[in-house]
C-alpha positions in Angstrom: 30.2 18.6 -16.4 28.2 16.9 -13.6 28.8 13.2 -13.3 26.3 10.5 -12.2 26.8 7.0 -11.0 23.7 5.3 -12.3 22.2 2.2 -13.8 22.1 1.6 -17.6 19.5 -1.0 -18.5 20.3 -4.0 -20.7 18.8 -7.4 -21.1 15.6 -8.3 -22.9 12.0 -7.5 -22.4 10.9 -8.6 -18.9 14.5 -9.8 -18.1 16.3 -6.7 -16.9 20.1 -6.5 -16.4 21.8 -3.3 -15.4 25.3 -2.0 -15.7 26.5 0.4 -13.0 28.1 3.2 -15.0 29.7 6.7 -14.6 27.9 9.0 -17.1 27.4 12.7 -17.8 24.1 13.7 -16.2 22.9 15.0 -19.6 23.4 11.7 -21.5 20.5 9.3 -21.9 19.9 6.4 -19.5 21.3 3.7 -21.9 23.4 6.1 -23.9 27.1 7.1 -23.7 28.9 6.5 -20.5 32.5 7.2 -19.2 33.2 4.0 -17.3 31.5 0.7 -16.4 32.1 0.0 -12.7 29.8 -3.0 -12.1 26.6 -4.9 -12.8 23.3 -5.5 -11.1 21.1 -8.4 -11.9 17.7 -8.1 -10.1 16.5 -11.5 -11.2 19.0 -13.3 -8.9 18.2 -14.0 -5.2 19.1 -11.2 -2.8 21.7 -13.4 -1.1 23.5 -14.3 -4.3 26.9 -12.7 -4.5 26.6 -12.2 -8.3 23.4 -10.0 -7.9 25.6 -6.9 -7.4 29.1 -6.8 -8.7 30.8 -3.5 -7.9 34.4 -2.3 -8.3 34.6 -0.5 -5.0 37.9 1.2 -5.7 36.7 2.8 -8.9 33.5 3.8 -7.1 35.5 5.5 -4.3 37.6 7.3 -7.0 34.5 8.7 -8.8 32.8 9.7 -5.6 36.0 11.6 -4.6 36.0 13.3 -8.0 32.4 14.5 -7.3 30.1 12.0 -9.1 26.7 11.9 -7.5 25.1 8.4 -7.2 21.4 7.9 -7.9 19.2 6.6 -5.1 19.4 2.9 -6.2 23.2 3.1 -6.6 23.5 4.9 -3.3 21.8 1.8 -1.7 24.5 -0.4 -3.3 27.3 1.9 -2.1 25.8 1.9 1.4 25.7 -1.9 1.5 29.4 -1.9 0.4 30.2 0.5 3.3 31.3 3.3 0.9 28.7 6.0 1.6 25.9 6.4 4.1 22.3 6.6 2.9 19.8 8.3 5.1 16.5 6.5 5.5 13.6 8.3 3.9 10.3 8.9 5.6 7.1 10.1 4.0 4.3 9.8 6.5 1.8 11.3 4.1 2.4 8.7 1.4 -0.3 6.4 2.7 -2.9 9.1 3.5 -5.9 8.6 1.1 -7.0 11.5 -1.1 -10.2 13.5 -0.7 -12.4 11.4 -2.9 -11.3 8.2 -1.2 -12.0 9.8 2.2 -15.4 10.9 1.0 -16.2 7.3 -0.2 -15.1 5.9 3.2 -17.2 8.4 5.0 -20.3 7.6 2.8 -19.8 3.9 3.4 -19.5 4.4 7.1 -22.7 6.5 7.1 -24.5 3.8 5.1 -23.4 1.1 7.5 -24.4 3.2 10.5 -27.8 3.9 8.9 -28.3 0.2 8.2 -27.4 -0.7 11.8 -29.9 1.9 13.1 -32.6 0.6 10.9 -32.0 -3.0 12.1 -32.2 -1.8 15.8 -35.4 0.1 15.0 -36.9 -2.9 13.3 -36.0 -5.1 16.3 -37.6 -2.6 18.7 -40.7 -2.5 16.5 -40.9 -6.3 16.4 -40.5 -6.5 20.2 -43.2 -3.8 20.7 -45.6 -5.7 18.4 -45.0 -8.9 20.3 -45.7 -7.1 23.6 -48.9 -5.6 22.2 -50.0 -9.0 21.0 -49.3 -10.5 24.5 -51.3 -7.7 26.2 -54.2 -8.2 23.7 -54.2 -11.9 24.4 -54.1 -11.4 28.1 -57.0 -8.9 27.9 -59.0 -11.3 25.8 -58.4 -14.2 28.2 -59.3 -12.0 31.2 -62.6 -10.8 29.7 -65.6 -13.0 30.6 -66.4 -15.3 27.8 -69.8 -14.9 26.4 -71.8 -18.0 26.4 -73.2 -19.3 23.2 -77.0 -19.4 23.1 -78.3 -22.8 23.9 -79.7 -24.8 21.1 -83.3 -25.5 21.5 
């Protein structure tokens, strides 16, 4: 029989309260358990001493017998100095998927195209202004035709 040190949920809807229990791994989460060794109230502040109440001696006993703690209970036991929990690292957790990557690439391409269009429009505007200045200078340089004299 494999034993687990795990949380059994209690409390009402949206108001969780957990018991830290020793249970057979095959029994349901809130089902039959062997022994209750503490409580966990996540609604209390993290610095409140009543947030986690744990019978460390009984936890030591059950760990020595071979009970395996779940990840959350292992955190509590690590904080109590009973067991050591290795930090986990998943560097690929935050990497976006293929569709998100495609959306980002499409958006970057659209932004680049818009920037190129703005630069092209600005260059065309400057070229038009230069052409207008040249045309105005040529018109000013050409001899003005005199209007026929009125008789």
